[in-house]
C-alpha positions in Angstrom: 0.2 -0.3 0.2 1.5 3.7 -1.1 2.0 6.5 1.5 -0.7 8.9 0.7 -1.2 12.7 1.8 -4.2 14.3 0.8 -4.8 18.1 1.1 -8.4 19.6 0.7 -11.1 17.6 2.5 -14.3 20.0 1.1 -17.7 17.5 -0.1 -15.7 16.2 -2.4 -12.2 15.6 -1.1 -13.4 14.1 2.1 -15.3 11.3 0.2 -12.5 10.4 -2.1 -9.6 10.6 0.6 -12.2 7.8 2.6 -11.7 5.8 -0.7 -8.3 5.6 -0.2 -8.4 4.9 3.7 -11.3 2.4 3.1 -8.8 0.6 0.3 -5.7 0.2 2.7 -3.6 3.4 1.7 -1.3 4.6 4.6 -3.5 8.2 5.0 -2.4 11.5 6.3 -4.8 14.2 5.5 -4.9 18.5 6.0 -7.2 20.6 5.8 -7.9 24.8 6.3 -10.6 23.8 8.7 -9.2 21.3 10.9 -12.8 19.7 11.7 -13.3 18.7 8.7 -10.4 16.1 9.0 -12.1 14.5 12.4 -14.6 11.8 10.2 -11.6 10.6 8.6 -9.1 10.2 11.6 -12.0 8.1 13.5 -11.5 6.2 10.4 -7.6 5.9 11.1 -6.4 8.9 8.8 -3.2 10.6 10.4 -4.2 14.5 10.5 -1.3 16.7 10.0 -1.4 20.5 11.8 -0.2 22.2 8.4 0.8 20.8 4.6 4.1 20.2 5.6 3.5 17.5 8.1 1.3 16.2 5.7 3.4 15.5 2.9 6.6 14.4 4.9 7.5 11.0 3.7 4.9 10.5 1.1 4.8 8.7 -2.1 1.6 10.6 -3.2 0.8 14.2 -3.0 -3.1 14.3 -3.4 -4.5 18.2 -4.1 -8.0 18.8 -4.3 -8.0 22.4 -3.4 -10.1 25.4 -5.0 -7.9 26.3 -7.6 -4.1 26.7 -8.8 -3.7 29.9 -6.2 -4.8 27.3 -3.5 -2.6 24.4 -4.6 0.3 27.0 -5.4 0.3 27.8 -1.7 -0.6 24.9 0.0 2.8 23.2 -1.6 5.2 26.4 -1.8 3.6 29.3 0.5 5.4 30.1 3.8 5.8 26.8 5.6 3.7 24.8 3.1 4.8 21.2 1.5 7.4 21.9 -1.1 10.2 21.6 1.6 9.1 18.6 3.1 8.8 16.4 -0.1 10.2 13.0 0.0 12.7 12.0 -3.2 11.1 10.7 -5.6 7.6 12.1 -4.3 5.0 12.8 -7.0 2.2 15.9 -6.6 -1.4 14.7 -7.9 -3.4 17.6 -8.5 -6.8 16.6 -9.0 -8.1 20.4 -8.7 -9.9 22.2 -11.7 -6.7 24.9 -12.1 -6.1 25.2 -16.0 -3.6 24.2 -17.6 -1.2 27.5 -17.5 -1.7 27.0 -14.0 -0.7 22.9 -13.8 2.2 23.7 -15.7 3.8 26.5 -13.6 3.4 24.5 -10.5 4.9 21.4 -12.3 8.2 24.0 -13.0 8.4 25.3 -9.5 8.3 21.7 -8.3 11.9 20.4 -6.4 14.7 18.2 -7.8 13.7 14.9 -7.8 9.8 15.1 -7.5 7.1 15.6 -9.9 3.5 16.7 -10.8 0.5 15.4 -13.2 -2.5 16.7 -13.4 -5.6 14.6 -12.6 -8.7 16.6 -12.7 -12.4 14.4 -12.0 -15.6 14.3 -13.4 -18.4 14.1 -11.1 -20.0 14.8 -8.4 -20.6 13.7 -5.1 -22.3 10.0 -5.8 -19.0 9.4 -8.2 -16.9 10.3 -5.4 -18.6 7.9 -2.6 -18.9 5.0 -4.9 -14.9 5.3 -6.4 -16.8 5.9 -9.8 -15.2 9.2 -10.9 -13.8 9.4 -14.3 -10.0 11.2 -14.1 -8.0 13.1 -16.8 -4.5 12.5 -16.1 -1.8 14.5 -17.8 1.7 13.2 -17.7 4.2 11.2 -19.3 3.6 7.4 -19.7 5.9 6.8 -17.0 4.3 9.1 -14.6 0.5 7.8 -15.7 2.1 4.0 -14.6 3.5 5.3 -11.6 -0.2 6.9 -10.2 -2.6 4.7 -12.4 -3.0 2.0 -9.0 -3.7 4.7 -6.7 -6.4 6.7 -8.8 -8.5 3.6 -9.5 -9.0 3.2 -6.1 -11.2 6.8 -6.9 -12.6 6.1 -9.9 -11.1 5.2 -14.3 -8.3 7.2 -14.4 -7.4 7.6 -18.4 -4.2 9.4 -19.7 -5.3 12.1 -22.1 -1.7 13.8 -22.9 1.3 15.9 -21.3 1.3 17.9 -18.7 -1.9 20.1 -18.6 -3.6 18.0 -21.0 -6.1 17.0 -17.9 -6.9 20.2 -16.7 -7.5 21.4 -20.2 -9.9 18.5 -20.5 -11.7 19.0 -17.9 -12.3 22.7 -18.7 -13.9 21.7 -22.2 -16.1 19.3 -19.6 -17.1 21.9 -17.7 -17.7 24.6 -20.2 -20.7 22.3 -20.8 -21.5 21.4 -17.2 -21.7 25.1 -16.1 -23.0 26.7 -19.0 -26.5 24.9 -19.7 -27.9 25.6 -16.3 -27.8 28.9 -17.7 -29.9 28.3 -20.4 -32.3 26.4 -18.7 -32.9 29.5 -16.5 -33.3 31.2 -19.3 -35.3 28.9 -21.1 -37.8 29.0 -17.8 -37.7 32.1 -17.2 -39.0 32.5 -20.9 -41.7 29.8 -20.1 -43.1 32.3 -17.5 -42.9 35.4 -19.3 -45.3 34.2 -21.9 -47.5 32.2 -19.0 -46.5 28.6 -20.2 -47.3 26.1 -17.1 -43.8 26.0 -15.2 -44.9 22.0 -14.7 -45.4 21.3 -18.3 -42.3 23.7 -19.1 -39.8 21.4 -17.3 -41.8 17.9 -18.5 -40.6 19.4 -21.6 -37.5 20.4 -21.6 -37.0 16.9 -19.7 -37.9 15.4 -23.1 -35.4 17.6 -24.8 -31.2 17.9 -25.5 -30.7 18.6 -22.4 -33.1 16.3 -21.1 -30.8 14.9 -17.9 -29.7 18.6 -16.7 -33.0 19.9 -16.9 -34.1 17.4 -14.5 -31.4 17.6 -12.3 -31.9 20.9 -12.4 -35.8 20.6 -11.6 -35.0 18.5 -8.2 -32.3 20.5 -7.2 -34.3 23.9 -7.1 -37.6 22.3 -6.0 -35.8 20.5 -2.7 -32.8 23.2 -0.8 -32.6 20.4 1.2 -30.7 18.5 -1.6 -26.9 18.2 -1.0 -24.7 20.9 -3.2 -23.1 18.8 -5.4 -21.3 21.7 -7.9 -21.5 25.0 -5.8 -22.5 27.9 -8.0 -19.2 30.0 -7.4 -16.9 26.6 -8.5 -18.6 26.8 -11.5 -18.2 30.3 -12.1 -14.4 29.9 -12.0 -14.4 27.0 -14.1 -16.0 29.1 -16.6 -13.6 32.1 -15.8 -10.3 29.4 -16.1 -11.7 28.4 -19.5 -12.1 32.4 -20.7 -8.4 32.9 -19.3 -7.7 29.7 -21.8 -8.9 31.0 -24.7 -13.0 30.9 -24.8 -14.5 33.5 -26.9 -14.4 36.7 -25.0 -18.4 37.5 -26.2 -19.4 33.7 -26.8 -22.0 31.9 -25.2 -19.3 31.0 -22.2 -18.5 34.3 -21.7 -22.4 35.2 -21.3 -22.6 32.6 -18.8 -19.9 33.6 -16.2 -21.7 36.6 -16.6 -25.0 35.2 -15.7 -23.1 33.1 -12.7 -21.1 35.7 -11.5 -24.1 38.1 -10.9 -26.1 35.2 -8.9 -23.1 35.0 -6.8 -23.0 38.6 -6.7 -26.5 38.2 -5.4 -25.1 35.8 -2.5 -25.1 32.4 -3.5 -22.4 31.3 -4.2 -22.3 28.7 -1.8 -25.6 27.4 -3.1 -26.0 24.5 -5.6 -24.9 25.7 -8.9 -28.8 25.0 -9.9 -29.8 28.1 -8.3 -28.8 30.4 -11.1 -32.1 28.6 -12.5 -34.2 30.6 -9.8 -31.8 33.7 -9.9 -32.6 34.6 -13.6 -36.4 33.3 -13.0 -36.8 36.0 -10.2 -34.8 38.5 -12.0 -36.9 42.0 -12.9 
């Protein structure tokens, strides 16, 4: 079994770390809010006081944080983990950071260590069940080294060299984060024309965006449902897509503006389905 450090215990991270622990790996965890590590401590994980203590001696360091800046701070910031990385250690960057951030992080790695990008597609059920799609960017040898560990979390596929995984994740999330905005505008259109909301939802469920429409309907109908993908993270991912080269005046840019407006309205920590209600209530 591998010795692994897991940095970042958000909604996804805590489930992924739990799977590694259940699989028998030697796991040390760290999170900025220490209380989030408690369930894993009860299961036998060591809890480090800081990133440096977590990565000390680890073969693999998995980061599941908000973005590339957060990873940079945790690995390379004052008192952070880089100085304690063991010779031969691999940082597996599983956040949605964007290709430029990933390549910059890799370039800063201490001699004798490396970094691969391995962002995931899926939400809480997939993280819990170990069925995430994992897009790995790195050499063939690096992929071979991380494949067994990543297989505990889902289906790892090498998609190219460093940054390729991060790039593909932005392509996927450009659709994932944009379609709810389109659904919200369609429902606002239905409201404005006097179409019964239930009838409109039923029709959208049978359309080309049926799966997402059904998900949006369920989430907006029950605020008590788990947050699968926060609105603020969806907005961040579209910002990264625009920075990576998406058209500044295209559909992605328009969706980013709408998600940003919803975030400014205080919905950032809600599920990203909240943009549908936001658009339907907009004057």
